VMD Tcl script that draws the C-alpha trace (Angstrom):
set ca {
  {-0.03 0.04 0.69}
  {2.46 2.40 0.87}
  {4.71 2.02 -2.54}
  {0.60 2.92 -4.67}
  {0.96 6.14 -2.35}
  {4.03 7.24 -2.93}
  {3.43 6.73 -7.09}
  {0.54 8.80 -6.74}
  {2.46 11.01 -4.71}
  {4.82 11.61 -7.35}
  {2.49 11.67 -9.77}
  {0.21 14.19 -8.38}
  {3.76 16.18 -7.64}
  {4.46 16.09 -11.82}
  {1.01 16.65 -13.27}
  {1.28 19.95 -10.65}
  {4.98 20.74 -12.78}
  {3.14 20.15 -15.58}
  {0.46 22.29 -14.93}
  {3.00 25.53 -13.41}
  {4.74 24.97 -16.74}
  {1.95 25.30 -19.24}
  {0.58 28.17 -16.71}
  {4.26 30.07 -17.30}
  {3.85 29.45 -21.30}
  {0.86 30.82 -21.67}
  {1.04 33.76 -19.29}
  {4.80 33.38 -18.37}
  {7.08 33.55 -21.42}
  {4.30 36.46 -23.36}
  {4.59 38.88 -20.36}
  {8.38 38.44 -20.44}
  {8.72 38.76 -24.47}
  {5.71 41.78 -24.96}
  {5.48 43.07 -21.22}
  {2.85 44.55 -19.65}
  {0.46 44.84 -23.15}
  {0.30 41.16 -23.35}
  {-2.08 41.20 -20.64}
  {-4.56 44.34 -21.98}
  {-5.34 42.39 -25.32}
  {-6.34 39.20 -23.47}
  {-9.69 40.25 -22.68}
  {-9.95 41.16 -26.77}
  {-8.09 37.07 -27.59}
  {-10.15 34.28 -27.15}
  {-8.22 31.80 -27.59}
  {-6.55 33.01 -24.89}
  {-9.91 33.37 -22.49}
  {-10.67 29.86 -23.51}
  {-6.53 28.54 -23.04}
  {-6.85 30.46 -19.25}
  {-10.15 28.34 -18.09}
  {-8.82 25.17 -19.38}
  {-5.75 25.90 -17.26}
  {-8.04 26.45 -14.18}
  {-10.14 23.73 -14.73}
  {-7.10 21.45 -14.71}
  {-5.78 23.10 -11.45}
  {-8.97 22.97 -9.78}
  {-9.48 18.75 -10.64}
  {-5.88 18.12 -9.90}
  {-6.52 19.78 -6.98}
  {-10.09 17.82 -6.16}
  {-8.40 14.51 -7.66}
  {-7.17 12.95 -4.40}
  {-10.95 13.32 -3.24}
  {-12.37 11.37 -6.14}
  {-9.79 9.09 -6.64}
  {-10.45 6.89 -3.74}
  {-14.03 6.66 -4.53}
  {-13.57 5.05 -7.90}
  {-11.64 2.43 -7.18}
  {-13.39 1.60 -4.17}
  {-16.77 -0.57 -3.57}
  {-20.22 0.25 -3.90}
  {-19.88 0.90 0.72}
  {-16.80 2.80 0.75}
  {-17.91 5.04 -1.81}
  {-21.52 5.95 -0.38}
  {-18.99 6.75 2.72}
  {-17.22 9.21 0.80}
  {-20.20 10.40 -0.05}
  {-21.71 11.27 2.83}
  {-18.62 12.90 4.22}
  {-17.96 15.35 1.14}
  {-22.01 16.07 1.01}
  {-22.70 16.21 4.59}
  {-25.78 14.58 3.88}
  {-25.49 11.40 5.99}
  {-29.28 9.21 5.23}
  {-30.16 6.67 8.04}
  {-32.58 4.25 7.49}
}
mol new
graphics top color blue
foreach p $ca { graphics top sphere $p radius 0.5 }
foreach p [lrange $ca 0 end-1] q [lrange $ca 1 end] { graphics top cylinder $p $q radius 0.2 }
display resetview
């Protein structure tokens, strides 16, 4: 079990590193080349807005991945406990 946790930690760290590099390539590199005027044109460029939204969605999914990954690989009883814990709704029939 310990090897799986180390591998998942390495994969999440690698994913975060790639996400940070993609963000740098989208925002940092143009800023270094063109200066602050590159952000003045961000409101007009639809493709840059789309890429920024996709990077934000990737960052949010990377943060939420450890919470949902356990539910995807668990049996039905453990998934129900995870859902009740995340939503705060505990149905005791």
